[in-house]
VOBA-1610 file (N, C-alpha, C; in pm, whole numbers, padded with zeros to 5 digits, always signed):
BEGIN
Met-04783+08917+35417Met-04782+08970+35280Met-04647+08944+35214Thr-04538+08956+35292Thr-04404+08933+35238Thr-04387+08789+35193Ser-04435+08695+35275Ser-04423+08552+35241Ser-04504+08519+35115Ile-04619+08582+35101Ile-04701+08558+34981Ile-04630+08609+34856Ala-04569+08727+34868Ala-04497+08782+34753Ala-04379+08694+34716Met-04307+08643+34819Met-04192+08558+34791Met-04237+08428+34726Ala-04351+08375+34773Ala-04402+08252+34713Ala-04442+08274+34567Ala-04500+08391+34540Ala-04539+08421+34401Ala-04416+08433+34312Asp-04311+08500+34365Asp-04189+08514+34286Asp-04125+08378+34260Thr-04130+08289+34360Thr-04073+08156+34343Thr-04148+08076+34238Ser-04282+08087+34241Ser-04362+08014+34142Ser-04336+08065+34001Val-04317+08196+33989Val-04286+08252+33857Val-04150+08204+33809Gly-04052+08201+33902Gly-03919+08158+33864Gly-03913+08011+33828Arg-04007+07931+33878Arg-04007+07787+33850Arg-04092+07749+33731Arg-04141+07848+33660Arg-04220+07815+33541Arg-04136+07738+33441Lys-04197+07640+33381Lys-04124+07555+33286Lys-04098+07631+33156Trp-03985+07597+33097Trp-03952+07654+32966Trp-04054+07606+32864Pro-04109+07696+32782Pro-04212+07655+32684Pro-04151+07569+32572Thr-04127+07443+32605Thr-04062+07354+32508Thr-04149+07329+32384His-04281+07339+32401His-04366+07315+32285His-04344+07420+32176Ile-04310+07544+32218Ile-04282+07648+32118Ile-04156+07613+32040Val-04054+07565+32112Val-03929+07526+32047Val-03953+07410+31950Val-04036+07315+31992Val-04063+07198+31907Val-04131+07240+31778Phe-04225+07334+31787Phe-04297+07376+31668Phe-04212+07466+31577Leu-04126+07545+31636Leu-04045+07637+31557Leu-03918+07573+31501Ala-03871+07467+31564Ala-03744+07407+31524Ala-03741+07362+31378Pro-03842+07290+31326Pro-03833+07249+31185Pro-03824+07366+31088Ala-03907+07468+31109Ala-03902+07584+31021Ala-03768+07656+31032Phe-03717+07667+31155Phe-03589+07734+31175Phe-03475+07657+31108Leu-03477+07525+31118Leu-03373+07443+31056Leu-03378+07453+30905Val-03497+07444+30848Val-03511+07454+30702Val-03467+07592+30653Tyr-03509+07696+30723Tyr-03472+07832+30684Tyr-03322+07853+30697Ser-03263+07797+30801Ser-03119+07813+30822Ser-03039+07742+30713Val-03081+07620+30679Val-03005+07540+30583Val-03018+07596+30442Phe-03139+07639+30405Phe-03163+07678+30266Phe-03161+07829+30243Ser-03154+07910+30347Ser-03152+08055+30329Ser-03035+08121+30399Ile-03025+08103+30531Ile-02922+08174+30607Ile-02782+08127+30570Tyr-02762+07994+30570Tyr-02628+07943+30540Tyr-02583+07979+30398Pro-02666+07960+30292Pro-02621+08002+30159Pro-02591+08152+30150Leu-02670+08233+30221Leu-02647+08377+30219Leu-02511+08411+30280Ile-02483+08355+30397Ile-02354+08382+30464Ile-02238+08328+30382Asp-02255+08209+30325Asp-02147+08149+30247Asp-02123+08226+30118Thr-02228+08283+30059Thr-02210+08364+29938Thr-02130+08490+29970Ile-02161+08554+30081Ile-02084+08673+30121Ile-01939+08635+30149Arg-01918+08520+30214Arg-01781+08474+30240Arg-01706+08449+30110Leu-01772+08381+30015Leu-01707+08349+29888Leu-01673+08473+29808Ser-01753+08579+29823Ser-01726+08701+29748Ser-01597+08770+29792Leu-01544+08734+29908Leu-01421+08792+29959Leu-01298+08712+29920Tyr-01315+08610+29837Tyr-01205+08524+29795Tyr-01185+08536+29645Gly-01064+08506+29601Gly-01031+08502+29460Gly-00965+08369+29428Ala-00962+08333+29301Ala-00904+08206+29257Ala-00790+08234+29161Asp-00681+08158+29178Asp-00568+08171+29087Asp-00583+08076+28969Asp-00479+08061+28890Asp-00486+07978+28769Asp-00507+07831+28801Thr-00465+07789+28919Thr-00483+07649+28957Thr-00620+07620+29016Gly-00700+07725+29040Gly-00832+07707+29098Gly-00834+07722+29249Ala-00716+07738+29310Ala-00710+07754+29455Ala-00761+07892+29495Gln-00841+07897+29600Gln-00900+08022+29646Gln-00817+08082+29759His-00807+08213+29760His-00735+08284+29865His-00808+08414+29895Phe-00794+08460+30016Phe-00866+08578+30063Phe-00810+08703+29997Ile-00900+08785+29938Ile-00857+08911+29874Ile-00939+09029+29924Gly-01025+09008+30023Gly-01103+09118+30077Gly-01206+09170+29978Leu-01202+09299+29954Leu-01298+09364+29864Leu-01248+09370+29720Gly-01149+09291+29687Gly-01091+09296+29553Gly-01190+09266+29443Asn-01278+09169+29465Asn-01378+09135+29363Asn-01473+09252+29337Phe-01509+09325+29441Phe-01600+09438+29426Phe-01532+09554+29354Val-01402+09574+29382Val-01327+09677+29311Val-01319+09643+29163Thr-01294+09516+29134Thr-01289+09473+28993Thr-01424+09489+28926Leu-01529+09453+28996Leu-01663+09459+28940Leu-01704+09602+28907Leu-01660+09697+28987Leu-01703+09835+28968Leu-01606+09920+28888Thr-01484+09875+28870Thr-01384+09959+28803Thr-01328+09898+28676Asp-01314+09766+28671Asp-01260+09702+28552Asp-01363+09708+28439Glu-01322+09755+28323Glu-01418+09776+28213Glu-01484+09647+28169Asn-01409+09536+28172Asn-01466+09409+28128Asn-01580+09362+28219Trp-01578+09406+28345Trp-01682+09369+28440Trp-01781+09482+28466Ser-01731+09603+28476Ser-01819+09714+28513Ser-01920+09747+28403Lys-01879+09737+28277Lys-01970+09772+28169Lys-02094+09683+28167Pro-02079+09549+28169Pro-02202+09466+28174Pro-02277+09478+28305Phe-02205+09505+28415Phe-02273+09519+28544Phe-02362+09643+28545Trp-02309+09758+28504Trp-02388+09880+28504Trp-02501+09873+28402Arg-02477+09804+28291Arg-02585+09786+28193Arg-02698+09702+28252Ala-02661+09594+28322Ala-02763+09509+28384Ala-02839+09585+28492Leu-02767+09667+28569Leu-02833+09745+28675Leu-02927+09848+28614Arg-02884+09914+28506Arg-02971+10011+28440Arg-03096+09943+28384Asn-03078+09827+28320Asn-03193+09754+28269Asn-03286+09710+28381Asn-03228+09674+28495Asn-03309+09633+28609Asn-03393+09748+28663Leu-03336+09868+28663Leu-03410+09984+28708Leu-03526+10014+28613Val-03503+10000+28482Val-03612+10020+28386Val-03718+09912+28404Phe-03674+09789+28422Phe-03764+09677+28445Phe-03852+09702+28567Phe-03791+09751+28675Phe-03866+09781+28797Phe-03960+09900+28778Ala-03914+10003+28708Ala-03998+10122+28688Ala-04124+10087+28609Ile-04111+10003+28507Ile-04228+09964+28429Ile-04325+09886+28516His-04274+09795+28596His-04361+09719+28686His-04425+09811+28791Met-04346+09903+28842Met-04395+09987+28949Met-04511+10074+28903Phe-04497+10135+28788Phe-04600+10229+28741Phe-04711+10159+28664Val-04677+10070+28573Val-04779+10005+28491Val-04852+09897+28571Gln-04776+09806+28633Gln-04839+09695+28703Gln-04919+09742+28825Thr-04861+09833+28903Thr-04931+09881+29022Thr-05055+09960+28983Ser-05044+10043+28880Ser-05160+10121+28836Ser-05271+10030+28784Leu-05234+09931+28702Leu-05334+09837+28653Leu-05396+09757+28767Gly-05312+09713+28860Gly-05364+09638+28974Gly-05462+09720+29056Leu-05430+09849+29077Leu-05520+09937+29151Leu-05650+09958+29076Ala-05642+09982+28945Ala-05763+10005+28865Ala-05851+09880+28862Leu-05790+09764+28841Leu-05868+09640+28836Leu-05930+09608+28972Ala-05855+09632+29079Ala-05909+09608+29213Ala-06026+09701+29242Ala-06016+09826+29199Ala-06126+09920+29219Ala-06250+09877+29143Leu-06233+09828+29022Leu-06348+09782+28944Leu-06409+09655+29004Leu-06325+09564+29048Leu-06376+09439+29104Leu-06444+09459+29238Ser-06412+09566+29307Ser-06473+09592+29438Ser-06606+09666+29428Leu-06647+09699+29306Leu-06776+09764+29291Leu-06888+09670+29334Pro-06978+09714+29417Pro-07080+09622+29471Pro-07178+09571+29365Arg-07199+09646+29258Arg-07297+09606+29158Arg-07236+09528+29041Leu-07107+09498+29048Leu-07041+09427+28939Leu-07080+09279+28942Arg-07132+09230+28832Arg-07171+09090+28823Arg-07053+09006+28772Gly-07041+08886+28825Gly-06934+08797+28782Gly-06796+08839+28828Ala-06788+08910+28940Ala-06658+08957+28988Ala-06565+08841+29019Gly-06621+08732+29072Gly-06538+08616+29103Gly-06475+08554+28979Ile-06550+08551+28871Ile-06497+08497+28745Ile-06385+08586+28692Tyr-06407+08717+28698Tyr-06304+08811+28650Tyr-06177+08799+28734Arg-06192+08787+28865Arg-06075+08773+28952Arg-05995+08648+28915Thr-06066+08539+28892Thr-05998+08414+28857Thr-05924+08425+28725Leu-05990+08484+28625Leu-05927+08496+28493Leu-05805+08588+28498Leu-05814+08696+28573Leu-05702+08788+28580Leu-05585+08733+28661Phe-05616+08644+28755Phe-05510+08588+28840Phe-05449+08461+28779Met-05514+08401+28682Met-05466+08275+28626Met-05325+08282+28567Pro-05286+08387+28492Pro-05149+08391+28440Pro-05042+08382+28548Thr-05073+08431+28668Thr-04977+08424+28777Thr-04943+08280+28814Met-05037+08190+28798Met-05017+08051+28837Met-04953+07968+28726Leu-04938+08023+28607Leu-04879+07948+28497Leu-04727+07949+28507Ser-04665+07848+28448Ser-04519+07840+28445Ser-04461+07952+28361Val-04349+08005+28406Val-04283+08112+28332Val-04237+08061+28196Val-04197+07935+28188Val-04154+07877+28060Val-04270+07878+27961Ile-04389+07842+28008Ile-04507+07842+27921Ile-04539+07984+27877Ile-04533+08078+27969Ile-04560+08217+27936Ile-04463+08267+27829Gly-04335+08241+27850Gly-04235+08287+27754Gly-04253+08224+27618Phe-04281+08094+27613Phe-04299+08026+27486Phe-04423+08077+27412Ile-04532+08096+27484Ile-04656+08144+27421Ile-04637+08283+27363Trp-04575+08374+27439Trp-04559+08510+27389Trp-04457+08519+27277Gln-04360+08430+27275Gln-04270+08426+27161Gln-04344+08386+27034Leu-04437+08293+27047Leu-04518+08254+26932Leu-04611+08368+26888Ile-04669+08436+26986Ile-04762+08544+26952Ile-04690+08658+26881Leu-04571+08693+26928Leu-04500+08809+26875Leu-04405+08777+26761Ser-04398+08651+26722Ser-04306+08612+26614Ser-04344+08679+26483Pro-04247+08740+26412Pro-04279+08801+26281Pro-04314+08698+26175Leu-04276+08571+26195Leu-04298+08469+26094Leu-04433+08402+26106Trp-04466+08355+26226Trp-04592+08281+26243Trp-04678+08334+26358Gly-04643+08447+26414Gly-04723+08503+26522Gly-04853+08564+26474Ile-04947+08578+26565Ile-05079+08632+26530Ile-05090+08781+26561Ser-04987+08839+26621Ser-04997+08979+26661Ser-05010+09072+26541Lys-04938+09042+26432Lys-04947+09128+26313Lys-05087+09123+26253Thr-05142+09001+26242Thr-05278+08987+26189Thr-05379+09054+26280Phe-05359+09042+26410Phe-05451+09103+26507Phe-05451+09255+26492Leu-05332+09315+26480Leu-05325+09461+26463Leu-05382+09503+26328Ala-05360+09421+26225Ala-05413+09455+26093Ala-05565+09454+26092Thr-05626+09372+26176Thr-05772+09367+26184Thr-05829+09503+26224Phe-05757+09577+26306Phe-05802+09709+26352Phe-05735+09822+26274Gly-05672+09787+26160Gly-05608+09888+26079Gly-05478+09940+26135Leu-05414+09864+26224Leu-05290+09907+26289Leu-05172+09818+26249Gly-05185+09751+26137Gly-05080+09659+26095Gly-04945+09726+26076Ser-04943+09853+26042Ser-04817+09924+26020Ser-04738+09943+26150Leu-04803+09929+26263Leu-04735+09946+26391Leu-04657+09823+26433Phe-04682+09710+26364Phe-04615+09586+26404Phe-04466+09593+26374Ala-04388+09538+26464Ala-04242+09531+26448Ala-04192+09411+26529Pro-04075+09361+26498Pro-04018+09251+26579Pro-03970+09303+26713Trp-04063+09330+26801Trp-04031+09397+26927Trp-03929+09320+27011Leu-03935+09188+27010Leu-03840+09110+27089Leu-03702+09106+27026Gly-03691+09142+26900Gly-03563+09137+26832Gly-03494+09270+26817Gln-03554+09378+26863Gln-03493+09510+26853Gln-03441+09554+26989Glu-03321+09609+26991Glu-03262+09651+27118Glu-03345+09761+27186Ser-03409+09844+27108Ser-03483+09957+27165Ser-03615+09915+27228Thr-03669+09799+27191Thr-03801+09759+27239Thr-03802+09626+27313Ala-03693+09551+27311Ala-03694+09417+27369Ala-03720+09421+27519Leu-03652+09509+27592Leu-03669+09515+27737Leu-03809+09560+27775Ile-03862+09659+27705Ile-03997+09706+27734Ile-04099+09597+27707Thr-04079+09523+27598Thr-04172+09416+27563Thr-04172+09306+27668Val-04054+09262+27709Val-04045+09158+27811Val-04103+09208+27943Ser-04079+09334+27976Ser-04133+09391+28100Ser-04285+09390+28098Leu-04345+09427+27985Leu-04491+09429+27976Leu-04549+09288+27980Ile-04477+09191+27925Ile-04521+09051+27936Ile-04520+09008+28082Ser-04416+09047+28154Ser-04409+09016+28297Ser-04521+09085+28374Val-04553+09209+28335Val-04666+09281+28397Val-04795+09205+28374Trp-04816+09160+28251Trp-04937+09084+28219Trp-04948+08959+28304Gln-04836+08893+28328Gln-04841+08769+28405Gln-04868+08794+28553Phe-04807+08896+28610Phe-04809+08911+28756Phe-04898+09024+28806Val-04978+09086+28719Val-05064+09194+28765Val-05169+09143+28862Gly-05196+09013+28861Gly-05295+08958+28952Gly-05256+08968+29099Ile-05125+08970+29127Ile-05081+08976+29268Ile-05115+09111+29331Pro-05071+09225+29275Pro-05114+09352+29336Pro-05265+09371+29330Met-05329+09319+29227Met-05474+09332+29217Met-05543+09266+29336Ile-05502+09145+29370Ile-05564+09073+29481Ile-05534+09141+29615Leu-05411+09186+29633Leu-05375+09251+29760Leu-05453+09381+29779Ile-05460+09461+29674Ile-05534+09588+29685Ile-05683+09562+29697Tyr-05732+09462+29625Tyr-05875+09427+29634Tyr-05912+09387+29777Ala-05827+09308+29841Ala-05853+09267+29980Ala-05856+09388+30073Ala-05769+09486+30047Ala-05770+09606+30131Ala-05894+09691+30105Leu-05939+09698+29982Leu-06056+09780+29950Leu-06184+09724+30011Ile-06200+09592+30006Ile-06325+09535+30058Ile-06327+09535+30210Asn-06212+09560+30275Asn-06209+09567+30421Asn-06234+09707+30474Ile-06252+09804+30384Ile-06284+09941+30428Ile-06428+09941+30482Pro-06449+09996+30600Pro-06586+09997+30657Pro-06686+10064+30564Asp-06800+10001+30549Asp-06905+10056+30462Asp-06961+10188+30515Asp-06949+10211+30646Asp-07003+10335+30703Asp-06937+10458+30642Leu-06805+10450+30617Leu-06736+10564+30559Leu-06785+10593+30418Ile-06802+10488+30339Ile-06848+10505+30201Ile-06992+10556+30200Asp-07077+10499+30287Asp-07218+10539+30290Asp-07233+10684+30334Ala-07152+10726+30431Ala-07160+10864+30479Ala-07122+10962+30368Ala-07016+10929+30293Ala-06975+11017+30184Ala-07079+11018+30072Thr-07140+10902+30046Thr-07242+10895+29941Thr-07365+10976+29980Val-07404+10966+30107Val-07520+11043+30154Val-07495+11192+30144Asp-07371+11233+30167Asp-07336+11375+30157Asp-07330+11424+30013Gly-07350+11333+29917Gly-07353+11374+29778Gly-07221+11363+29704Ala-07123+11295+29762Ala-06993+11282+29696Ala-07004+11186+29578Pro-06950+11222+29461Pro-06954+11132+29345Pro-06862+11013+29366Pro-06881+10903+29291Pro-06802+10781+29312Pro-06651+10804+29299Phe-06610+10883+29198Phe-06466+10905+29181Phe-06409+10981+29300Tyr-06482+11078+29353Tyr-06435+11152+29470Tyr-06423+11060+29591Val-06521+10972+29608Val-06517+10877+29720Val-06394+10789+29711Phe-06364+10742+29589Phe-06246+10656+29572Phe-06117+10734+29597Trp-06106+10852+29540Trp-05981+10927+29544Trp-05951+10984+29684Val-06055+11027+29754Val-06035+11096+29882Val-06047+11001+30001Ile-06129+10897+29990Ile-06156+10811+30106Ile-06091+10674+30090Arg-06123+10606+29981Arg-06077+10467+29967Arg-05927+10458+29938Leu-05878+10541+29848Leu-05736+10533+29811Leu-05641+10560+29929Pro-05662+10666+30010Pro-05570+10685+30123Pro-05569+10568+30222Leu-05681+10496+30232Leu-05687+10385+30327Leu-05612+10262+30279Val-05579+10256+30150Val-05502+10142+30099Val-05356+10180+30074Tyr-05313+10297+30121Tyr-05172+10335+30106Tyr-05077+10232+30167Pro-05105+10180+30288Pro-05014+10077+30342Pro-05003+09955+30251Thr-05113+09913+30191Thr-05108+09800+30099Thr-05028+09834+29974Leu-05043+09955+29924Leu-04964+09999+29810Leu-04814+09999+29845Gly-04783+10033+29969Gly-04643+10027+30011Gly-04591+09885+30011Val-04671+09791+30060Val-04630+09650+30058Val-04614+09601+29915Val-04707+09639+29828Val-04697+09600+29687Val-04569+09656+29626Ser-04535+09778+29660Ser-04415+09841+29604Ser-04289+09767+29646Ile-04278+09733+29774Ile-04156+09666+29819Ile-04149+09523+29768Leu-04263+09456+29754Leu-04263+09322+29694Leu-04223+09329+29547Thr-04271+09431+29477Thr-04234+09449+29337Thr-04085+09476+29324Phe-04032+09559+29412Phe-03889+09591+29409Phe-03804+09467+29431Val-03834+09392+29534Val-03754+09272+29564Val-03767+09169+29453Gly-03890+09149+29405Gly-03910+09051+29300Gly-03841+09089+29170Asn-03844+09217+29134Asn-03783+09260+29008Asn-03631+09254+29011Phe-03572+09282+29127Phe-03426+09276+29134Phe-03377+09134+29158Asn-03468+09039+29170Asn-03434+08897+29168Asn-03479+08830+29039Ala-03529+08909+28944Ala-03587+08853+28822Ala-03480+08779+28741Phe-03519+08666+28688Phe-03428+08587+28605Phe-03503+08495+28510Asp-03607+08429+28562Asp-03667+08316+28490Asp-03730+08357+28358Leu-03807+08466+28354Leu-03873+08505+28230Leu-03771+08548+28124Ile-03670+08623+28164Ile-03566+08664+28070Ile-03495+08541+28015Tyr-03463+08447+28101Tyr-03393+08327+28057Tyr-03481+08242+27966Ala-03610+08236+27996Ala-03701+08155+27915Ala-03721+08214+27776Met-03720+08347+27765Met-03750+08411+27638Met-03625+08448+27558Lys-03520+08492+27627Lys-03402+08544+27556Lys-03275+08466+27586Gly-03281+08366+27673Gly-03163+08287+27704Gly-03071+08357+27801Ala-02959+08291+27834Ala-02865+08347+27932Ala-02793+08471+27878Gln-02781+08483+27746Gln-02716+08600+27689Gln-02804+08724+27694Ala-02934+08705+27718Ala-03028+08817+27734Ala-03019+08914+27617Gly-03034+08860+27498Gly-03025+08941+27377Gly-03152+09024+27356Pro-03152+09103+27249Pro-03042+09116+27152Pro-02931+09208+27203Asn-02809+09159+27193Asn-02691+09237+27231Asn-02699+09286+27375Gly-02752+09199+27464Gly-02759+09234+27606Gly-02865+09336+27641Ala-02960+09362+27551Ala-03061+09465+27576Ala-03155+09428+27689Thr-03174+09298+27714Thr-03264+09253+27821Thr-03187+09195+27940Asp-03058+09222+27946Asp-02976+09166+28052Asp-03008+09232+28185Leu-03043+09151+28284Leu-03069+09198+28420Leu-02960+09145+28513Leu-02963+09189+28637Leu-02863+09143+28732Leu-02871+08992+28752Gly-02992+08935+28742Gly-03006+08791+28759Gly-02938+08713+28648Thr-02956+08753+28522Thr-02891+08683+28411Thr-02741+08710+28410Phe-02700+08831+28448Phe-02557+08861+28458Phe-02491+08774+28565Phe-02558+08757+28678Phe-02506+08669+28782Phe-02497+08525+28732Tyr-02598+08478+28659Tyr-02598+08340+28610Tyr-02478+08315+28518Arg-02454+08404+28423Arg-02341+08387+28332Arg-02208+08395+28407Thr-02202+08483+28507Thr-02077+08501+28580Thr-02045+08379+28666Phe-02143+08329+28736Phe-02120+08220+28832Phe-02106+08085+28761Phe-02199+08054+28671Phe-02201+07922+28609Phe-02131+07918+28474Gly-02107+08033+28414Gly-02050+08035+28280Gly-02157+08012+28175Tyr-02118+08033+28050Tyr-02214+08015+27941Tyr-02139+07985+27814Gln-02180+07875+27747Gln-02118+07830+27624Gln-01968+07810+27647Leu-01882+07885+27579Leu-01738+07866+27591Leu-01676+07949+27703Thr-01756+08029+27771Thr-01705+08113+27879Thr-01715+08038+28011Pro-01604+08012+28079Pro-01611+07939+28207Pro-01670+08025+28318Gly-01726+07960+28417Gly-01781+08031+28530Gly-01676+08077+28627Asn-01707+08181+28700Asn-01618+08236+28801Asn-01698+08249+28931Pro-01694+08145+29017Pro-01779+08147+29137Pro-01754+08265+29230Thr-01628+08306+29244Thr-01600+08416+29337Thr-01656+08549+29285Met-01639+08574+29156Met-01698+08696+29100Met-01851+08685+29096Gly-01902+08565+29071Gly-02047+08546+29077Gly-02101+08574+29216Ala-02027+08532+29319Ala-02069+08561+29456Ala-02065+08711+29483Ala-01968+08781+29422Ala-01962+08926+29439Ala-02083+08993+29374Val-02123+08944+29256Val-02242+08999+29191Val-02366+08973+29277Ala-02379+08851+29330Ala-02493+08819+29416Ala-02493+08905+29541Thr-02377+08932+29598Thr-02369+09017+29716Thr-02409+09160+29684Met-02371+09208+29566Met-02413+09341+29524Met-02564+09346+29506Met-02623+09240+29452Met-02769+09234+29440Met-02833+09240+29578Leu-02776+09165+29674Leu-02828+09169+29811Leu-02817+09309+29869Phe-02706+09377+29844Phe-02687+09512+29897Phe-02789+09609+29838Ile-02813+09599+29707Ile-02910+09688+29641Ile-03050+09665+29697Ile-03088+09538+29712Ile-03220+09507+29767Ile-03231+09553+29911Leu-03124+09536+29989Leu-03125+09579+30129Leu-03140+09729+30140Val-03072+09803+30055Val-03085+09951+30056Val-03228+09991+30023Gly-03286+09926+29922Gly-03424+09958+29885Gly-03523+09928+29996Val-03504+09814+30064Val-03595+09777+30173Val-03580+09874+30290Leu-03456+09909+30325Leu-03435+10004+30435Leu-03492+10142+30401Phe-03479+10183+30276Phe-03537+10311+30234Phe-03688+10309+30253Tyr-03750+10195+30220Tyr-03896+10185+30239Tyr-03933+10186+30387Leu-03861+10109+30468Leu-03896+10096+30609Leu-03878+10227+30685Phe-03767+10297+30659Phe-03736+10417+30737Phe-03777+10546+30667Gly-03819+10537+30543Gly-03861+10656+30471Gly-04007+10654+30436Val-04044+10565+30346Val-04181+10562+30295Val-04279+10519+30403Gln-04247+10412+30477Gln-04342+10360+30574Gln-04369+10460+30686Arg-04268+10531+30731Arg-04289+10631+30835Arg-04380+10743+30788Arg-04362+10784+30663Arg-04448+10889+30609Arg-04591+10840+30595Leu-04607+10712+30557Leu-04743+10656+30547Leu-04811+10653+30684Gln-04736+10612+30785Gln-04793+10608+30919Gln-04827+10747+30969His-04741+10845+30937His-04769+10983+30978His-04891+11037+30901His-04907+10997+30776His-05019+11045+30697His-05151+10988+30749Leu-05149+10861+30792Leu-05271+10796+30839Leu-05302+10829+30983Ala-05204+10881+31057Ala-05224+10905+31200Ala-05318+11019+31224
//
């Protein structure tokens, strides 16, 4: 018996290294390292350096972050961009997620005809270019040649029309709702996939017991898609705090009017690359990007160690 055990241990120790796994993973690992890991590490490194008048860089530690958070010339636009980003995220979180949940619930109804057509139409804006979306909505909302004023006047609401993209009080909300319109298809599809995977036995049992449809959805179906809602929330958070393209397409790098639509992404762009007569500052731009990474990391950790644990405890 001892010799058999020793032979088994020897055979286990002589197992070949799974080189095929390395071969298959190597290309993805190399691409991810070159285009994601290395730029991330180098951005953090660059944020710890400063440049003098000659352009030479020297190590200053956390000096860029102190300047960003305390110097009025930097802190004021930074905190404004962060505040706008929080509003941008809040609108997406409540409006987009709620619409996605409602649309997914309607599309999952078994008696709904043409559900596939509706899914395609609702998801189509997600596949369009952000530049096209921005240009189209600028035309629609234009006070000079847009159709929105005529459309509202048709229903007797013409007095409600205003240059929403040109007013500081409404520009950010308007752009946020345009972004919601474009990307509502993503949470809709994710939640729809979770709803149709709920076992029919649970729904049938509740229906046989006399539960009305709204009660079945609120008490049975909705709690079962909480994990999906959590994934939608964290994807919305990460995507919104990386937002740049729609703001740039509609309002430019200055994110007007008067910085009302300025987000961390556009603030980083102006800081790093410069804009018009303002030269770029790569080290301060790297500090802004690092702060964005820190904010996203805090949000993700809060979800993983706070929200997700509570969801698991609720479903357990």
